[in-house]
MARKE-819700 format. One record per residue (C-alpha): residue in one letter; x, y, z. Coordinates in Angstrom, 2 decimals. Layout:
! residues N
+------+---------+---------+---------+
! rest !      c1 !      c2 !      c3 !
+------+---------+---------+---------+
!    a !       X !       Y !       Z !
...
+------+---------+---------+---------+
END
This chain:
! residues 107
+------+---------+---------+---------+
! rest !      c1 !      c2 !      c3 !
+------+---------+---------+---------+
!    m !  -11.88 !    7.67 !    6.82 !
!    p !  -13.13 !    4.83 !    4.56 !
!    k !  -11.13 !    1.66 !    4.16 !
!    w !   -8.93 !    0.99 !    1.14 !
!    e !  -10.12 !   -1.49 !   -1.49 !
!    v !   -7.74 !   -4.42 !   -1.88 !
!    v !   -7.58 !   -6.06 !   -5.32 !
!    l !   -5.48 !   -8.95 !   -6.60 !
!    k !   -3.60 !   -9.08 !   -9.86 !
!    e !   -4.80 !  -12.24 !  -11.63 !
!    s !   -1.41 !  -13.97 !  -11.30 !
!    v !   -1.53 !  -13.65 !   -7.50 !
!    i !   -4.08 !  -16.48 !   -7.38 !
!    e !   -1.37 !  -18.86 !   -8.65 !
!    d !    1.19 !  -17.37 !   -6.24 !
!    l !   -1.18 !  -18.12 !   -3.36 !
!    r !   -2.06 !  -21.61 !   -4.63 !
!    s !    1.61 !  -22.57 !   -4.53 !
!    l !    1.67 !  -21.87 !   -0.76 !
!    g !   -1.03 !  -24.46 !   -0.05 !
!    l !   -4.61 !  -23.80 !    0.97 !
!    p !   -4.30 !  -23.20 !    4.74 !
!    t !   -1.28 !  -20.89 !    4.35 !
!    s !   -2.69 !  -19.01 !    1.37 !
!    r !   -5.95 !  -18.31 !    3.22 !
!    k !   -4.06 !  -17.05 !    6.27 !
!    v !   -1.73 !  -14.84 !    4.18 !
!    l !   -4.57 !  -13.39 !    2.09 !
!    k !   -6.79 !  -12.72 !    5.11 !
!    e !   -4.06 !  -10.99 !    7.10 !
!    a !   -2.77 !   -9.01 !    4.11 !
!    s !   -6.28 !   -7.84 !    3.19 !
!    q !   -7.00 !   -6.66 !    6.74 !
!    l !   -3.71 !   -4.79 !    7.15 !
!    l !   -3.71 !   -3.21 !    3.70 !
!    a !   -7.38 !   -2.15 !    3.86 !
!    a !   -6.62 !   -0.29 !    7.11 !
!    d !   -3.60 !    1.75 !    5.92 !
!    p !   -1.35 !    0.58 !    3.05 !
!    r !    0.85 !    3.67 !    3.35 !
!    a !    1.94 !    3.08 !    6.95 !
!    e !    5.65 !    2.52 !    7.56 !
!    g !    6.89 !   -0.03 !   10.04 !
!    r !    8.97 !   -3.12 !   10.56 !
!    n !    6.58 !   -5.25 !    8.49 !
!    l !    5.36 !   -2.62 !    6.02 !
!    k !    7.84 !   -0.67 !    3.93 !
!    t !    8.50 !    1.15 !    0.69 !
!    l !   10.82 !   -0.75 !   -1.66 !
!    r !   13.68 !    0.67 !   -3.68 !
!    p !   12.48 !    1.60 !   -7.18 !
!    n !   11.82 !   -1.56 !   -9.21 !
!    p !    9.51 !   -2.65 !  -12.06 !
!    v !    7.34 !   -4.89 !   -9.89 !
!    a !    5.93 !   -3.06 !   -6.87 !
!    e !    6.22 !    0.05 !   -4.72 !
!    r !    5.73 !   -1.56 !   -1.31 !
!    e !    6.18 !   -4.77 !    0.66 !
!    l !    4.25 !   -6.34 !    3.52 !
!    r !    5.97 !   -9.01 !    5.62 !
!    l !    3.64 !  -11.62 !    7.09 !
!    l !    4.01 !  -14.59 !    9.43 !
!    g !    7.79 !  -14.18 !    9.47 !
!    k !    8.57 !  -15.52 !    6.00 !
!    y !    5.90 !  -14.43 !    3.53 !
!    r !    6.07 !  -11.30 !    1.39 !
!    v !    3.20 !   -9.49 !   -0.26 !
!    l !    4.29 !   -6.94 !   -2.88 !
!    f !    1.75 !   -4.27 !   -3.75 !
!    n !    1.08 !   -0.87 !   -5.29 !
!    v !   -1.08 !    1.92 !   -3.89 !
!    n !   -3.38 !    4.13 !   -5.96 !
!    v !   -4.15 !    7.04 !   -3.63 !
!    a !   -6.68 !    8.70 !   -5.95 !
!    r !   -8.81 !    5.53 !   -6.13 !
!    r !   -8.03 !    4.40 !   -2.54 !
!    e !   -7.03 !    1.07 !   -4.03 !
!    v !   -4.29 !   -1.37 !   -3.08 !
!    a !   -3.25 !   -3.81 !   -5.81 !
!    i !   -1.45 !   -6.95 !   -4.62 !
!    v !    0.86 !   -7.92 !   -7.48 !
!    l !    2.93 !  -10.78 !   -6.04 !
!    v !    3.03 !  -13.14 !   -3.06 !
!    g !    6.05 !  -15.23 !   -2.19 !
!    e !    8.06 !  -16.90 !    0.55 !
!    k !   11.36 !  -15.49 !    1.74 !
!    q !   14.11 !  -18.12 !    2.02 !
!    g !   17.40 !  -16.56 !    3.07 !
!    n !   18.02 !  -13.68 !    0.68 !
!    a !   15.79 !  -15.16 !   -2.02 !
!    l !   12.11 !  -14.57 !   -2.67 !
!    i !   10.49 !  -17.81 !   -3.83 !
!    v !    7.37 !  -17.40 !   -5.96 !
!    r !    5.58 !  -20.53 !   -7.21 !
!    g !    8.61 !  -22.65 !   -6.32 !
!    r !   11.12 !  -20.52 !   -8.26 !
!    r !   13.57 !  -17.81 !   -7.21 !
!    f !   12.07 !  -14.44 !   -8.13 !
!    t !   14.62 !  -11.89 !   -9.33 !
!    a !   12.72 !   -9.38 !  -11.52 !
!    h !   12.58 !   -6.92 !   -8.62 !
!    e !   16.40 !   -7.12 !   -8.25 !
!    d !   17.30 !   -6.42 !  -11.89 !
!    h !   16.62 !   -2.72 !  -11.43 !
!    l !   18.87 !   -2.51 !   -8.37 !
!    a !   22.04 !   -3.32 !  -10.30 !
!    e !   21.87 !   -0.09 !  -12.35 !
+------+---------+---------+---------+
END
């Protein structure tokens, strides 16, 4: 079975930049490898999120980094939409607490 194509939403470049060059390279490389293999797998580090306006799935990397992404099965494409660092219960994206994915959960 052919690999999945991994694409980045334009804003993800800034998300990665905020992590610093060595970390961003490591996160992007590992995420690309894992997601190209099978983005629909379920496991401790790869899971489906509760319905929210941001992304369908989450990949946990290197203990504290989160890669949020969507899967287009018909096109065999994985779109990374956000990269951040988990600090306690908060997801920090570009130095700020990210809450857009939580707003939907309060309904």
